[in-house]
N, C-alpha and C positions, 0 to 999 in steps of 0.2 A: 546333828548335822555338823560336819567339820567346817572350819573357817578357811576358805580358800586363800585368804591373805596370809596365812601362816604356812610354813613348810610341814609336810606330812612326816618328814624324817630328817634328822640332823645327826652329824657325827662330831664328837668331841675328842680331840687328840690332846691328851694332857698326861704327863707322867704321874700326876696326883689323881688317882681313881676317884677320890672323894668329890672332885670338882663336877664330874658328870652325874654321880650318884645324888648329889645335893639338890639338883633341879629335875632329875629324871621323873620322879613321881608327879610333881606339879605340872610339868610340860605334858605328860601323858594324859592328863585330865583334859587338855586342850587338843587331844588326838595327835600329839607330836611324838613319834617314836624317837628315843634317844639311844644312839649307839655310842660306845666309848672305846678308845684305844689308848693304852698307856705306854706303848713302845712303837718304834718306827715300823717294824715289820707288820704288826697288826694293823696299824693305821693305813699303810700302803695297801695291804690286802683288802681291808674293808672298803676303802675308797674305790678300788679297782672293781670290786664285786657288787657294789650297790650304787644306787643313784641318790646322791645327797644334794639337794638344792642349796643347803647352807652347811658350812663346816666351820667349827670353832677350833682353833689351834692355839696351844700354849705359846706365847711369845718367846719365852726362854727355854723352849724344848731343847734338851741337851743333845740329843742324837743328831738332829739337824734343826737349826734355828726355825722358829715358826714362819718367818718371812720367806725363808728359803723354800720350805716345804710348800707354802702357798704358791710361790712362783713355779715350782716343779709341777704342781697340779694344774696350774693355768696353761701349761704347755701340753696337757693330755691330748691324746689323739682323738678322743671322743668329744664332740662339740659340747654336749650337755655337761659333761664333767668339768671341762676347762672353763665353763661359764658358771660354775658354782660360785656363790658369794662367800668370801672368807672373812671370818671375824677372828681377830687376835685376842687372846686372853692374857692380860698382864697381871703379874703378882706383885706383892709388896717389895720384892727384891729388885724388880725392874725399875731402875731409875730413869730419868729423862735422858734419852740419847738423841741428840740432834740429828745424827746420821740416820738413825733408825726412823725418826719422824719424817725425814726427807724422802727416805725410800718408800715409806707408806704413801706419801703424797705422790711420788712418781708412779708407783704401781697403780694407784687410783682404786676406788671402789672397795677399799678395806677399812673396816671399822675396828676400833679397839675398845674392849670392855675390861673391867677390873674385877679381880677376885675380892670377896666371894661373890659368886653369881647369884643374883636374886631373880627368881622366876617372874615376879611382877615387872621388874625392870627390863628383863631380857625379852619379853613378848613384843614390845614396840620395836626393839632392835631387830628381831626376827622378821617382823612385818616390813621394815625398811629394807632388810636384806633381800626379801623376795621381790620387792620393787626394783632393786638394783639388778637382780638376776634377770628380770623380765626385760630391763633396758639393754643389758648386755647381749641377751639372746636376739633382740631386735637388730642390734648393730651387727651381730654375728651373721644374721641372715643376709644383710646387705653385703657384708664382707665376702661371704661364700659365693654370692652371685657374681660379685666383681672379680673374684679370683678365677672363677670358671671362665669368664670372658677374657681375662688377662692371660689365661694359660695357652691361648691360641693367637699366634702372630697376627692373623687377619682380623681378630676381634679385640685387640688390646685398646684400640681407640674407643670402641664401644664401651669398654670397661671404664675408661677415663671419663667419658661423657655421662655414664651411669652414676659414677661417684659424684661428679660435679652437680648433677641433678638432685642429689640427696644431701648436699653439703649443709644446707640451712638446718636440717633436722639433726645432723650428725655432729655438728660443732667441731671442736678441735680433733676429735677422733676421725671425723670425716676427712680432714686435711691430712691426717697421718695416713689414712687409707689411700688418699689421692697420691701421696708420695710413693706408696707401694706400687701403684699402677704405673707411675712414671718409671720406676725402677724395673718393672717387668718389661717396659718398652726400651729399657736401657737409655733413657733420656735423663742422664745424670744431672745436667744443668737445670732441667725443669724440676726434678725432684729436689734439688738444692734450693730453688726458688721457693717451694712450698715450705721447706724447713725454715728458711730464713724469714718467711712470712709469719710463721708461728712464733719464732723468736723475737720478731719485731713487736708483736702484740704481748707476748709473755716471755721475756728474757730468761725467767727462772724455770721454764719448762725443761726439766732434765731429760725427758724423753726426746725432745727436739734437739737438745744439746748433743745427746748421744748419737742420734741419727746423722747429725752434721759431721760428727767425727767419723762415722762409718762410711758416709759418702765420700769424704775427703780421702779415706783409705782406698776406696774403689778408683779414685782419680790418681792414685799413686803418691799422694802427699802425706806420707806416713807420719812425719814429725808433727805437721799441723793436726792431723787426725787425732794423734795421741794427746795433744794438748786439751782438746775438747773432751775426750773420753776420761782422761785423768782428772779433769775439773769436775765432771759429773760423779766420778767414783769417790773423789775426796768428800763431796757433799753428801752422797748417798751410797755408801759402800754396800757390798753383798747383793748387787743386782747380777743374777746369774748370766743373763744375756750379755751384759756389758763385760763381765769377767771373761767370758768366752771370746768376745770380740777383741778385747785388749790383749788376750793371750796370742791371738792370731796377728794382731797389729804389731806386737813386739817382735814376732818372728819375722814379719815382713820388713821391719826396721832393723833387723840384725841385732836384736837385743834379747838374746835367749834367757839370760838370767832373770830378767823382768817377766818374760813370758812364763817361765817355770813357776814363778811366785804366784801368778794367776791360776796356773794349772793345779797347783797344790790346793787352792781354795775349791776349785771345781771337783777335785777328787774327794776332798773332805765332805763336800755337800752331796755327794752321790755314793755313800758307803755301800748301798745295795745294788749299784750298777757298775760292776768292774769294767765293762766295756768303755766307760768314760775315760779311765786312766790309760787303757791300751790305745785308745784313739789319740790321747795326748802324746804318748810315746811315738806313735806313728807320725804325728805332725812334726815333732822334733826331728825325727829321722829324715822326713821328706825335705826339710829345710837344711839338712846337712849337719845337725847338731846331735851327733850320735852320742857323745860323751854326756850331754845333758839328759838325753833320753835314758841312758844306762843308769845314771846317778838317781834320776827321779824314780825309775823302776825299782832300784835296790832299796830306796827309802820307803816305798809304798807297797811293794808286792813281793811275796816270797817266791822262791824259784820254782816250787811245784805248781803254783798257780800260773806262772808264766808258761811252763811246759804244757799244762793242760789247755790253756787258752789258745796258744798258737797251734798246738796239735789238732785240737778240735776244728779250728778255723781252716787249717790246711786240708784236713780230711774232707770237710764239707766242700771245699773248692775242687779238690781232686775228683770227688764223686760227681760233681757238676760238669766235669770235663775241662776245668780250668787248671791244668797241671802247672803251667808257669806261675800262676798266682799262688798256687799251693806251695810250691817250692819257695817263693818269696816270703810267705808267712812262716814256714818252718825255719828259714834262715834268719828271720827276725829274732826268733826265740834264742838262737845260739849266741847272739850278740850280747845278751843281758847276763847270762850265767854260763859261760862257755865250758866250765869244768864241772858243771853240775851232773851228778851221776845218772839222774833220770833223763838226761839228754839222749840216752840210747834210743828212746822211743821216737824222738824227733829225727835222729840220724837214720833210723830204719825207714821211716816214712819218706825221707828225702831220697833214699835209695830206691824205694818202690816207685816214686814219682819219675825218677830218671829211667827206670826200666820200662815204663810205659811207652817211651819213645822208640824202643826196639832198634837202636842203632849201636854200632860198636863204641863210639865215643861215650854215649850215655851208659852203656854197660860198664865201661871202665870207671866212669864217675861214680856209678852205683856201687861198684866194688870198693872204692875208697871209702864211701860212707858206711858200708857194711862192716868194713874192718874197724872203723872208728867206733861203730856201734858195739862190736864185740870186745873192744878194749874196755868199754865201760861195763858191759854185762856179758861175760863169756859163756853164760849158761842160757842165753836167750835162744831157744830152739828155733824160732822162726827165722832168726837172722842166720843161724848156721845153715838151715835148709836153703835159704835164699843165696847164701854165699856159694853153695854147691851148684845151684841152678846158673848163677852168673858164670862160674867157672866152666860149666858145661857149654854155655852159649858162646863164651870166648874161645873155647877150644874148637868148637865147630867152625866158627868164623876164621880161625887161623888155618884150619885144614882146607877150607874153601879158598882162602887167599893163596895158599901154596899150590 
């Protein structure tokens, strides 16, 4: 009979395959199945395809730092997955890093164990991890219920009352959830009161420090907001949520160079998610920092990837009937590598998008793009045929006009 206080299955993500193999046999005697992943791709695949109540991650994992990977999985769309308990596995080369220790404290509910892993010593840690998971799931249930109430304007106050009724059991997390409810109500001053209340009791609570900065940002106090965020980031670097918020705060404060610095970290921590960097480029462009977007793109992305991304995005929008949005995405691509030979694909699709309007001005614009397309690839048969069709349409309209 299996011990219900232990997980039935765990995942170990460590570049050193022997770490998992060393405890696999002993743990399986306790009916704990041990899966291992030695690279980021297999780790992501296994985590997404299976349900692991407990995950052990190498602290110094080279592809993505262990603490970063834990944060990414805590943001998973599946509630059970994001409430897995994460245990970081430190090696002999991992020295004491105060910033790392602070981040572990800020993220909460993360244990650290040291190599070599001993099956006898790991069992009580796994039991503790299961208790942590149960507590997180209970909090998640309250949070989900509160969020449902807060999603409708007429029941936001009910959500606030519901959280207040559970504050005694939820502790500091409950106060943080109450802050979220006030934000849903757009009651920024009340949300700030909650944050200040937490800081009054626990000034070193970096989560509250960060939220204070974010609320100040919503109030338009960019410089004050960044003081809080920068203070928290200095003490506990590599908090993904904070990095993203700081990137946006620097944009709002008209400090694109500092924003790009944060964006580079976000891109580095999401090597498997190219959409992250394209979102960063778009943000820079939206704030009017085209040169920064272009430079960041050229430093992180090859031209063919740019063409494929914006081409696919544009085609999807065009098929959905959003022609204007499609043209905007196609045009974005041309800003990064305007002389790239494969741009003929983008130019052709811009022409097709304009043709869908079926007006003379758009036919003329389409012809211009088709000619530019053929300059890059004069053997592109589809463009040649489209050119003839446009010429035919313009000729008919000239006859009708005369």
